[in-house]
KOLLODO-476364 format. One record per residue: residue number from 1; residue in three letters; x, y, z of N, C-alpha, C in turn. Coordinates in Angstrom, 1 decimal. Example, Ala and Ser with C-alpha at 12.3 -4.5 7.8 and 13.67 -1.06 7.14 Angstrom:
<sites>
SITE   seq   type     n.xx     n.yy     n.zz    ca.xx    ca.yy    ca.zz     c.xx     c.yy     c.zz
SITE     1    ALA     13.2     -5.7      7.8     12.3     -4.5      7.8     13.2     -3.3      7.8
SITE     2    SER     12.8     -2.2      7.1     13.7     -1.1      7.1     12.9      0.0      7.9
</sites>
This chain:
<sites>
SITE   seq   type     n.xx     n.yy     n.zz    ca.xx    ca.yy    ca.zz     c.xx     c.yy     c.zz
SITE     1    MET      0.8     -1.2      0.0      0.0      0.0      0.0      0.9      1.3      0.0
SITE     2    GLU      0.4      2.3     -0.6      1.1      3.6     -0.6      0.9      4.3      0.7
SITE     3    ARG      2.0      4.6      1.4      1.9      5.3      2.7      2.3      6.7      2.6
SITE     4    PRO      1.5      7.7      3.1      2.0      9.1      3.1      3.2      9.3      4.0
SITE     5    VAL      4.0     10.3      3.6      5.2     10.6      4.4      4.8     11.0      5.8
SITE     6    SER      5.4     10.4      6.8      5.0     10.7      8.2      5.6     12.0      8.6
SITE     7    SER      5.0     12.6      9.7      5.4     13.9     10.2      6.9     13.8     10.6
SITE     8    GLY      7.7     14.6     10.1      9.1     14.7     10.4     10.0     13.8      9.5
SITE     9    ALA      9.3     12.9      8.7     10.1     11.9      7.9     11.1     12.6      6.9
SITE    10    ALA     10.6     13.8      6.4     11.4     14.5      5.4     12.7     15.0      6.0
SITE    11    LEU     12.7     15.1      7.3     13.9     15.7      8.0     14.8     14.6      8.5
SITE    12    ARG     14.3     13.3      8.5     15.1     12.2      9.1     16.0     11.6      8.0
SITE    13    ARG     17.1     11.1      8.4     18.0     10.4      7.5     17.6      8.9      7.5
SITE    14    PHE     17.0      8.4      8.6     16.6      7.0      8.7     15.2      6.7      8.3
SITE    15    LEU     14.9      5.5      8.1     13.5      5.0      7.8     12.9      4.5      9.1
SITE    16    LEU     11.8      5.0      9.5     11.1      4.6     10.7     10.1      3.5     10.3
SITE    17    VAL     10.3      2.3     10.8      9.4      1.2     10.5      8.7      0.7     11.7
SITE    18    GLY      7.4      0.6     11.6      6.6      0.0     12.7      6.5     -1.5     12.5
SITE    19    LEU      6.6     -2.2     13.6      6.5     -3.7     13.6      5.5     -4.1     14.6
SITE    20    THR      4.5     -4.8     14.1      3.4     -5.2     15.0      2.9     -6.6     14.5
SITE    21    GLY      1.9     -7.1     15.2      1.4     -8.4     14.9      0.3     -8.8     16.0
SITE    22    GLY      0.1    -10.1     16.2     -0.8    -10.5     17.2     -0.1    -11.4     18.2
SITE    23    ILE     -0.8    -11.8     19.3     -0.2    -12.6     20.3      0.2    -13.9     19.6
SITE    24    ALA      1.4    -14.3     20.0      2.0    -15.6     19.6      2.2    -15.7     18.0
SITE    25    THR      2.3    -14.6     17.4      2.7    -14.6     15.9      4.2    -14.6     15.7
SITE    26    GLY      4.9    -14.4     16.8      6.4    -14.4     16.6      7.0    -13.1     16.3
SITE    27    LYS      6.4    -12.0     16.8      6.9    -10.7     16.5      8.3    -10.5     17.1
SITE    28    SER      8.6    -11.0     18.3      9.9    -10.9     18.9     11.0    -11.6     18.1
SITE    29    THR     10.6    -12.7     17.5     11.6    -13.5     16.7     11.9    -12.6     15.5
SITE    30    VAL     11.0    -12.0     14.8     11.2    -11.2     13.7     12.0     -9.9     14.0
SITE    31    SER     11.7     -9.3     15.2     12.4     -8.1     15.6     13.9     -8.4     15.8
SITE    32    GLU     14.2     -9.6     16.4     15.6    -10.0     16.6     16.3    -10.2     15.3
SITE    33    MET     15.6    -10.8     14.3     16.2    -11.0     13.0     16.6     -9.7     12.3
SITE    34    LEU     15.7     -8.7     12.5     15.9     -7.4     11.9     17.1     -6.7     12.6
SITE    35    ARG     17.1     -6.9     13.9     18.2     -6.3     14.7     19.6     -6.8     14.3
SITE    36    ARG     19.6     -8.1     14.0     20.9     -8.7     13.6     21.3     -8.2     12.2
SITE    37    ARG     20.4     -7.7     11.4     20.7     -7.2     10.1     21.1     -5.7     10.2
SITE    38    GLY     21.2     -5.1     11.4     21.7     -3.8     11.5     20.6     -2.7     11.8
SITE    39    CYS     19.4     -3.2     11.9     18.3     -2.2     12.3     18.5     -1.8     13.8
SITE    40    VAL     18.1     -0.6     14.1     18.0     -0.1     15.4     16.6     -0.5     15.9
SITE    41    LEU     16.6     -1.2     17.1     15.3     -1.6     17.6     14.9     -0.8     18.8
SITE    42    ILE     13.6     -0.3     18.7     13.0      0.4     19.9     11.8     -0.4     20.3
SITE    43    ASP     11.8     -0.9     21.4     10.7     -1.8     21.9      9.8     -1.0     22.8
SITE    44    ALA      8.5     -1.0     22.5      7.5     -0.3     23.3      7.4     -0.8     24.7
SITE    45    ASP      7.6     -2.1     24.8      7.5     -2.7     26.1      8.6     -2.3     27.0
SITE    46    VAL      9.8     -2.1     26.4     11.0     -1.7     27.2     10.7     -0.2     27.6
SITE    47    LEU     10.2      0.6     26.7      9.9      2.0     27.1      8.9      2.1     28.2
SITE    48    ALA      7.9      1.2     28.1      6.9      1.2     29.2      7.4      0.8     30.5
SITE    49    ARG      8.4      0.0     30.6      9.1     -0.4     31.8     10.0      0.7     32.3
SITE    50    GLU     10.6      1.4     31.4     11.6      2.5     31.8     10.9      3.6     32.4
SITE    51    VAL      9.7      4.0     31.9      9.0      5.2     32.4      8.4      5.0     33.8
SITE    52    VAL      8.4      3.8     34.3      7.9      3.6     35.7      9.0      3.1     36.6
SITE    53    GLU     10.2      3.3     36.3     11.3      3.0     37.2     11.3      4.0     38.4
SITE    54    PRO     11.8      3.6     39.5     11.9      4.5     40.7     12.5      5.8     40.3
SITE    55    GLY     11.9      6.9     40.7     12.4      8.2     40.5     11.8      8.8     39.2
SITE    56    GLU     11.1      8.1     38.4     10.4      8.6     37.2      9.1      9.3     37.6
SITE    57    PRO      8.8     10.4     37.0      7.5     11.1     37.3      6.3     10.3     37.2
SITE    58    ALA      6.3      9.4     36.2      5.1      8.6     35.9      4.8      7.6     37.1
SITE    59    LEU      5.9      7.1     37.7      5.7      6.2     38.9      5.1      7.0     40.0
SITE    60    ARG      5.5      8.2     40.3      5.0      9.0     41.3      3.5      9.3     41.1
SITE    61    GLN      3.1      9.6     39.8      1.7      9.8     39.5      0.9      8.5     39.7
SITE    62    ILE      1.4      7.4     39.4      0.7      6.1     39.6      0.5      5.9     41.0
SITE    63    VAL      1.5      6.1     41.9      1.3      6.0     43.3      0.2      6.9     43.9
SITE    64    ASP      0.3      8.2     43.4     -0.7      9.2     43.8     -2.1      8.7     43.5
SITE    65    GLU     -2.3      8.1     42.3     -3.6      7.7     41.8     -4.1      6.4     42.3
SITE    66    PHE     -3.2      5.4     42.5     -3.6      4.1     42.8     -3.2      3.6     44.2
SITE    67    GLY     -2.3      4.4     44.9     -1.9      4.1     46.2     -0.6      3.4     46.3
SITE    68    GLY      0.0      3.4     47.5      1.3      2.8     47.7      1.3      1.3     47.6
SITE    69    ASP      0.2      0.7     47.7      0.1     -0.8     47.6      0.6     -1.3     46.3
SITE    70    VAL      0.6     -0.5     45.3      1.1     -1.0     44.0      2.6     -1.1     43.9
SITE    71    LEU      3.3     -0.7     44.9      4.7     -0.8     45.0      5.1     -2.1     45.7
SITE    72    GLY      6.2     -2.7     45.3      6.8     -3.8     46.0      7.7     -3.3     47.1
SITE    73    PRO      8.3     -4.2     47.9      9.1     -3.8     49.0     10.4     -3.1     48.6
SITE    74    ASP     10.8     -3.3     47.3     12.0     -2.6     46.8     11.7     -1.2     46.2
SITE    75    GLY     10.4     -0.8     46.3     10.0      0.5     45.8      9.7      0.5     44.3
SITE    76    ARG      9.8     -0.6     43.7      9.5     -0.7     42.3      8.0     -1.1     42.1
SITE    77    LEU      7.5     -0.8     40.9      6.1     -1.0     40.6      5.8     -2.5     40.6
SITE    78    ASP      4.8     -3.0     41.3      4.4     -4.4     41.3      3.3     -4.5     40.2
SITE    79    ARG      3.8     -5.0     39.0      2.9     -5.0     37.8      1.7     -5.9     38.0
SITE    80    LYS      1.8     -6.9     38.8      0.7     -7.9     39.0     -0.4     -7.2     39.8
SITE    81    LYS      0.0     -6.5     40.8     -1.0     -5.8     41.6     -1.7     -4.7     40.9
SITE    82    LEU     -0.9     -3.9     40.1     -1.5     -2.9     39.3     -2.4     -3.4     38.2
SITE    83    GLY     -1.9     -4.5     37.6     -2.7     -5.2     36.6     -4.0     -5.7     37.0
SITE    84    ALA     -4.0     -6.2     38.3     -5.3     -6.7     38.8     -6.3     -5.6     39.0
SITE    85    ILE     -5.8     -4.4     39.2     -6.7     -3.2     39.4     -7.2     -2.7     38.0
SITE    86    VAL     -6.3     -2.5     37.1     -6.7     -1.9     35.9     -7.4     -2.8     34.9
SITE    87    PHE     -7.1     -4.1     34.9     -7.7     -4.9     33.9     -9.1     -5.3     34.3
SITE    88    ALA     -9.5     -5.1     35.6    -10.8     -5.3     36.1    -11.7     -4.1     35.9
SITE    89    ASP    -11.2     -3.0     35.5    -11.9     -1.7     35.4    -11.4     -0.9     34.2
SITE    90    PRO    -12.1     -0.9     33.1    -11.7     -0.1     32.0    -11.4      1.4     32.2
SITE    91    ALA    -12.2      2.0     33.1    -11.9      3.4     33.5    -10.6      3.6     34.2
SITE    92    ARG    -10.2      2.6     35.0     -9.0      2.7     35.7     -7.8      2.5     34.8
SITE    93    ARG     -8.1      1.6     33.8     -7.0      1.3     32.8     -6.8      2.6     32.0
SITE    94    LYS     -7.8      3.3     31.6     -7.6      4.5     30.9     -6.9      5.6     31.7
SITE    95    THR     -7.1      5.6     33.0     -6.4      6.5     33.9     -4.9      6.2     33.8
SITE    96    LEU     -4.6      4.9     33.9     -3.2      4.5     33.9     -2.6      4.9     32.5
SITE    97    GLU     -3.3      4.7     31.4     -2.8      5.0     30.1     -2.5      6.5     30.0
SITE    98    ALA     -3.4      7.3     30.6     -3.2      8.7     30.5     -2.0      9.2     31.2
SITE    99    ILE     -1.5      8.4     32.2     -0.2      8.7     32.9      1.0      8.2     32.1
SITE   100    THR      0.9      6.9     31.6      2.1      6.3     31.0      2.3      6.7     29.6
SITE   101    HIS      1.2      6.8     28.8      1.4      7.0     27.3      2.1      8.3     27.0
SITE   102    PRO      1.8      9.4     27.6      2.6     10.6     27.3      4.1     10.4     27.6
SITE   103    ALA      4.4      9.7     28.7      5.8      9.5     29.1      6.5      8.6     28.1
SITE   104    ILE      5.8      7.6     27.6      6.3      6.7     26.6      6.6      7.4     25.3
SITE   105    ARG      5.6      8.3     24.9      5.8      9.0     23.7      7.0     10.0     23.8
SITE   106    GLU      7.1     10.6     24.9      8.3     11.5     25.1      9.6     10.8     25.0
SITE   107    ARG      9.7      9.6     25.6     10.9      8.8     25.6     11.2      8.4     24.2
SITE   108    PHE     10.2      8.0     23.5     10.3      7.5     22.1     10.8      8.7     21.2
SITE   109    ALA     10.2      9.8     21.4     10.7     11.0     20.6     12.1     11.4     20.9
SITE   110    ARG     12.5     11.2     22.2     13.9     11.5     22.6     14.8     10.5     22.0
SITE   111    ARG     14.4      9.3     21.9     15.3      8.3     21.2     15.5      8.6     19.7
SITE   112    LEU     14.4      9.0     19.1     14.5      9.3     17.7     15.4     10.6     17.5
SITE   113    ALA     15.3     11.5     18.4     16.1     12.7     18.3     17.6     12.4     18.5
SITE   114    GLU     17.9     11.4     19.4     19.3     11.0     19.6     19.8     10.3     18.3
SITE   115    LEU     19.0      9.5     17.7     19.5      8.9     16.4     19.7      9.9     15.3
SITE   116    ASP     18.9     10.9     15.3     19.1     12.0     14.4     20.4     12.7     14.6
SITE   117    GLU     20.7     13.0     15.9     21.9     13.7     16.3     23.1     12.9     15.9
SITE   118    GLN     23.0     11.6     16.0     24.1     10.7     15.7     24.3     10.5     14.2
SITE   119    GLY     23.3     11.0     13.4     23.4     10.9     12.0     23.1      9.5     11.5
SITE   120    PHE     22.3      8.7     12.3     22.0      7.4     11.8     21.2      7.4     10.5
SITE   121    ALA     21.5      6.6      9.5     20.9      6.7      8.2     20.4      5.3      7.8
SITE   122    GLY     20.1      4.5      8.7     19.6      3.1      8.4     18.1      3.0      8.7
SITE   123    VAL     17.8      1.8      9.2     16.4      1.4      9.4     16.2      1.4     11.0
SITE   124    VAL     15.2      2.1     11.4     14.8      2.0     12.8     13.5      1.3     12.9
SITE   125    VAL     13.4      0.3     13.8     12.2     -0.6     13.9     11.6     -0.3     15.3
SITE   126    PHE     10.4      0.2     15.2      9.6      0.4     16.5      8.6     -0.8     16.7
SITE   127    ASP      8.9     -1.6     17.6      8.2     -2.8     17.9      7.1     -2.5     19.0
SITE   128    ALA      5.9     -2.6     18.5      4.7     -2.2     19.4      3.5     -3.1     19.1
SITE   129    ALA      3.0     -3.8     20.2      1.9     -4.7     20.0      0.6     -4.1     19.5
SITE   130    VAL      0.3     -2.9     20.1     -1.0     -2.3     19.7     -0.8     -1.0     18.9
SITE   131    MET      0.2     -1.0     18.0      0.5      0.1     17.2     -0.7      0.5     16.3
SITE   132    ILE     -1.4     -0.5     15.8     -2.6     -0.2     14.9     -3.7      0.3     15.7
SITE   133    GLU     -4.0     -0.4     16.8     -5.2      0.0     17.7     -5.0      1.4     18.2
SITE   134    SER     -3.8      1.8     18.5     -3.6      3.1     19.1     -3.5      4.2     18.0
SITE   135    GLY     -3.4      3.8     16.7     -3.3      4.8     15.7     -1.9      5.2     15.4
SITE   136    ASN     -0.9      4.7     16.1      0.4      5.2     16.0      1.1      4.7     14.6
SITE   137    TYR      0.4      3.7     14.0      0.9      3.2     12.7      0.9      4.3     11.7
SITE   138    LYS      0.1      5.3     11.9      0.0      6.4     10.9      1.3      7.3     11.0
SITE   139    ASN      2.1      7.1     12.0      3.2      8.0     12.2      4.6      7.4     11.8
SITE   140    VAL      4.5      6.2     11.2      5.7      5.5     10.7      5.8      5.6      9.2
SITE   141    ASP      7.0      5.4      8.7      7.2      5.5      7.3      6.8      4.2      6.6
SITE   142    ARG      7.0      3.1      7.2      6.5      1.8      6.7      6.0      0.9      7.9
SITE   143    LEU      5.0      0.1      7.5      4.4     -0.8      8.6      4.6     -2.3      8.1
SITE   144    VAL      5.2     -3.0      9.1      5.4     -4.5      8.9      4.5     -5.2      9.9
SITE   145    VAL      3.7     -6.2      9.4      2.9     -7.0     10.3      3.4     -8.4     10.2
SITE   146    VAL      3.6     -9.0     11.4      4.0    -10.4     11.5      2.7    -11.2     11.7
SITE   147    ALA      2.4    -12.2     10.8      1.1    -12.9     10.8      1.3    -14.4     10.9
SITE   148    THR      0.3    -15.0     11.4      0.2    -16.5     11.4     -1.3    -16.8     11.3
SITE   149    ASP     -1.6    -18.0     11.1     -3.0    -18.5     11.1     -3.4    -18.7     12.6
SITE   150    GLU     -4.7    -18.7     12.9     -5.2    -18.8     14.3     -4.7    -20.1     14.9
SITE   151    ALA     -4.7    -21.2     14.1     -4.4    -22.5     14.7     -2.9    -22.5     15.2
SITE   152    THR     -2.0    -21.8     14.5     -0.7    -21.7     14.9     -0.5    -20.9     16.2
SITE   153    GLN     -1.3    -19.8     16.2     -1.3    -19.0     17.4     -1.7    -19.8     18.6
SITE   154    ARG     -2.8    -20.5     18.4     -3.4    -21.3     19.5     -2.4    -22.4     20.0
SITE   155    ALA     -1.8    -23.1     19.1     -0.8    -24.1     19.4      0.4    -23.5     20.2
SITE   156    ARG      0.8    -22.4     19.8      2.0    -21.7     20.4      1.6    -21.3     21.9
SITE   157    LEU      0.4    -20.7     22.0      0.0    -20.3     23.4     -0.2    -21.5     24.3
SITE   158    GLU     -0.7    -22.6     23.8     -0.8    -23.8     24.6      0.5    -24.3     25.0
SITE   159    ALA      1.5    -24.3     24.1      2.8    -24.8     24.4      3.6    -23.8     25.3
SITE   160    ARG      3.5    -22.5     25.0      4.4    -21.5     25.6      3.8    -21.2     27.0
SITE   161    ASP      2.5    -20.9     27.1      1.9    -20.4     28.3      1.1    -21.4     29.1
SITE   162    GLY      1.0    -22.6     28.6      0.2    -23.7     29.3     -1.3    -23.4     29.2
SITE   163    MET     -1.7    -22.7     28.3     -3.2    -22.4     28.2     -3.9    -23.6     27.6
SITE   164    SER     -5.2    -23.7     28.0     -6.0    -24.7     27.3     -6.4    -24.1     26.0
SITE   165    ALA     -7.0    -25.0     25.1     -7.4    -24.5     23.8     -8.4    -23.4     23.9
SITE   166    ASP     -9.4    -23.5     24.8    -10.4    -22.5     25.0     -9.8    -21.2     25.5
SITE   167    GLN     -8.9    -21.3     26.4     -8.3    -20.0     26.9     -7.5    -19.3     25.8
SITE   168    ALA     -6.8    -20.1     25.0     -6.0    -19.5     23.9     -6.9    -18.8     22.9
SITE   169    ILE     -8.0    -19.4     22.6     -8.9    -18.8     21.6     -9.5    -17.5     22.2
SITE   170    VAL     -9.9    -17.5     23.5    -10.4    -16.3     24.1     -9.4    -15.2     24.0
SITE   171    ARG     -8.1    -15.5     24.3     -7.1    -14.5     24.3     -6.8    -14.0     22.9
SITE   172    ILE     -6.8    -14.9     21.9     -6.6    -14.5     20.5     -7.7    -13.6     20.0
SITE   173    ARG     -8.9    -14.0     20.3    -10.1    -13.3     19.7    -10.4    -12.0     20.5
SITE   174    SER     -9.7    -11.8     21.6     -9.9    -10.5     22.3     -9.1     -9.4     21.6
SITE   175    GLN     -8.2     -9.7     20.7     -7.4     -8.8     20.0     -8.0     -8.5     18.6
SITE   176    MET     -7.5     -7.4     18.0     -7.8     -7.2     16.6     -7.3     -8.3     15.8
SITE   177    PRO     -8.0     -8.9     14.9     -7.6    -10.0     14.0     -6.3     -9.6     13.2
SITE   178    VAL     -5.4    -10.5     13.2     -4.1    -10.3     12.5     -4.4    -10.1     11.0
SITE   179    SER     -5.4    -10.7     10.5     -5.8    -10.6      9.1     -6.2     -9.1      8.8
SITE   180    GLU     -6.8     -8.5      9.7     -7.2     -7.1      9.5     -6.0     -6.2      9.6
SITE   181    LYS     -5.1     -6.5     10.5     -3.8     -5.7     10.6     -3.0     -5.8      9.3
SITE   182    ALA     -3.0     -7.0      8.7     -2.3     -7.2      7.5     -2.7     -6.4      6.3
SITE   183    THR     -4.0     -6.0      6.3     -4.5     -5.2      5.2     -3.9     -3.8      5.3
SITE   184    LEU     -3.4     -3.4      6.4     -2.9     -2.0      6.5     -1.4     -2.0      6.3
SITE   185    ALA     -0.8     -3.2      6.2      0.7     -3.3      6.2      1.3     -3.0      4.8
SITE   186    ASP      2.5     -2.4      4.8      3.3     -2.3      3.6      3.9     -3.6      3.3
SITE   187    TYR      4.3     -4.4      4.4      4.9     -5.7      4.2      4.3     -6.6      5.3
SITE   188    VAL      4.1     -7.9      4.9      3.6     -8.9      5.8      4.6    -10.0      5.8
SITE   189    ILE      5.0    -10.4      7.1      5.9    -11.5      7.2      5.1    -12.7      7.8
SITE   190    ASP      4.9    -13.8      7.0      4.2    -14.9      7.5      5.1    -15.8      8.3
SITE   191    ASN      4.8    -15.9      9.6      5.7    -16.7     10.5      5.0    -18.0     11.0
SITE   192    ALA      4.2    -18.6     10.1      3.6    -19.8     10.5      4.4    -21.0     10.2
SITE   193    GLY      5.4    -20.8      9.3      6.3    -22.0      8.9      7.5    -22.2      9.8
SITE   194    ASP      8.5    -22.8      9.2      9.7    -23.0     10.0     10.6    -21.7     10.1
SITE   195    ARG     11.6    -21.8     10.9     12.5    -20.6     11.1     13.2    -20.2      9.8
SITE   196    ALA     13.6    -21.2      9.0     14.3    -20.8      7.8     13.4    -20.0      6.8
SITE   197    SER     12.1    -20.4      6.8     11.2    -19.7      5.9     11.0    -18.2      6.4
SITE   198    THR     10.9    -18.1      7.7     10.7    -16.8      8.3     12.0    -15.9      8.0
SITE   199    GLU     13.2    -16.5      8.2     14.4    -15.8      8.0     14.5    -15.3      6.5
SITE   200    GLN     14.1    -16.2      5.6     14.1    -15.8      4.2     13.2    -14.6      3.9
SITE   201    ARG     12.0    -14.7      4.5     11.0    -13.6      4.3     11.5    -12.3      4.9
SITE   202    VAL     12.1    -12.4      6.1     12.7    -11.2      6.8     13.8    -10.6      5.9
SITE   203    GLU     14.6    -11.4      5.3     15.7    -10.9      4.4     15.0    -10.1      3.3
SITE   204    GLN     14.0    -10.7      2.7     13.3    -10.0      1.5     12.8     -8.6      2.0
SITE   205    VAL     12.1     -8.6      3.1     11.5     -7.4      3.6     12.6     -6.4      4.0
SITE   206    TYR     13.7     -6.8      4.6     14.8     -5.9      5.0     15.3     -5.3      3.7
SITE   207    ARG     15.5     -6.0      2.7     16.1     -5.5      1.4     15.1     -4.5      0.8
SITE   208    ALA     13.8     -4.8      0.9     12.8     -3.8      0.4     12.8     -2.5      1.2
SITE   209    LEU     13.0     -2.6      2.5     13.1     -1.4      3.3     14.3     -0.6      3.0
SITE   210    LEU     15.4     -1.2      2.7     16.6     -0.5      2.3     16.4      0.2      1.0
SITE   211    ALA     15.6     -0.5      0.1     15.3      0.2     -1.2     14.4      1.4     -1.0
SITE   212    ASP     13.4      1.2     -0.1     12.5      2.3      0.2     13.3      3.5      0.8
SITE   213    LEU     14.3      3.2      1.7     15.1      4.3      2.2     15.9      5.0      1.2
SITE   214    ALA     16.5      4.2      0.3     17.4      4.7     -0.8     16.5      5.6     -1.7
SITE   215    ALA     15.3      5.1     -2.0     14.5      5.9     -2.9     14.0      7.2     -2.3
SITE   216    ARG     13.8      7.2     -1.0     13.4      8.5     -0.4     14.5      9.4     -0.3
SITE   217    SER     15.7      8.9      0.0     16.9      9.7      0.1     17.2     10.4     -1.3
SITE   218    ALA     17.0      9.6     -2.4     17.3     10.1     -3.7     16.3     11.2     -4.1
</sites>
């Protein structure tokens, strides 16, 4: 699909690529393959953990809002306790997101600015599970979706997390279907086969991204 130039893209020397997928599609496997090829990886999950480290403003706001019980004995955020609160109440989850999302966006923007200052002129991969649902996919230069069929997702969840078939199906179907995400992608990586097949497809997509970068630079 033809993607409009994202805000700030004309000023960047690098290509900003969004990487997303569904649960148990193997997004982490693909991101590691891209990293080994020289891409700079920015992981949304890592950013989310960093912004709630002790001393960070977001952690103080979380404690003010949810109480000191969400901290462990070491002063760090107890994710299980907080999760039990926010996943049981959509309104509380939105309150948490209102605290953490701006902090995550700020840290992400800071990382991009650092790469700009360093003169990085390659491919930057932003790995985020809910990039499409949040609308952030509109802010990347290219979007890559890692896809598998539902049966493969289910089998992986059963093997990886010890879920029953019914539990796995509920988890999968609680998310936006991967097939719908794929319709928005510039490139789709099918990760339902063996590792060698995925590696081959990642190489194809990586070369296409380099061509996209070269074309834009020209």
